[in-house]
N, C-alpha and C positions, 0 to 999 in steps of 0.2 A: 504494500500500500504506500509506503514511503517512496518507493521508486517511481510510482505513478505521479505522486505529488511533486517530486523533484523534476520529472519530465515536463509536467504542465507549467511549472514556473520558469523553465529554461527556454521555452519556445519564444522566438522573436516574432512579434505580430506582423511587422512589415515584410519579413521574408515569407511568412505564410500567405499574406495577401498577394505578394508578387507571384508565388507559385500557383495560386488559384487563378490569377489573371492569365498566366501562361497556359494553364490547362483549359480555361474557357476560350482562349484564342484558338487553341488546337481544335476544340470542339466546334467552333464557328467554321473553321476550314473544312472539317469533315461534313458538317451540315451543308455547306455550300457545294462540296463535291457530290453529295447525295442529291442536291437539287439539279445538278447537271445530268445525273443518271436517270432520275425520275422526273419527268417534265409534265406529268399529269396534274400535279398539285401546285397551285400557284403560291401558296403561303410559305413554302420552304425557303425561298430566297430572302423573303422578309424576315423570317426567323433567323437565318444565318447572319443577316445584317444586324439585327437586334442583339444577337449573341456576340458579334464582333464589337459593337458599341459597348456592351456591358463589360466584356473582357478588357477593352481599352480603358474604360473607366476604373476598373479594379487595378489595372497595371499602373495607371497614373496616381491612384490613391496610395499606392505603396511607396511612392517617391515623396511623401510629405516630409518636409525638412530638408530635402535635397533641391527640389525645384521651387519656384516661387509659389506663393499661396494661391494666386489666381489660376495657375495651371493645375496644381496638385489638389486643390479643394474644389474650386468652382467648376472647372472643366471636367474633373473626374465625376463629380456628382451629377452634372448635366448629362454626361455620357451614360451613366448608370441608369438614370431616369428615362432617357430616350431609348436606350436599349431594352429596358423592361417594357416600355410602351410598345415597341416594335414586336417584341416576342408575343405579347398578348393581344395584338390586333387581329 
């Protein structure tokens, strides 16, 4: 139990958000590739675009403290909200 508590306290949040952003961008690429193979459904490209925006926003939010606040906070939150809206349209 102590090992789990030590592991949870040693995790760096910005690195975790960065890795999640990379994983979501890979997912967006795979969804886009699927949209090329299956052309019957119209919403797949919009879902891949939304996933790309969401992943880009997550990636930008991992650079808080490195980039300026306008880019790392305002732009990242904007991309996350737009990406979520595109996914659920």
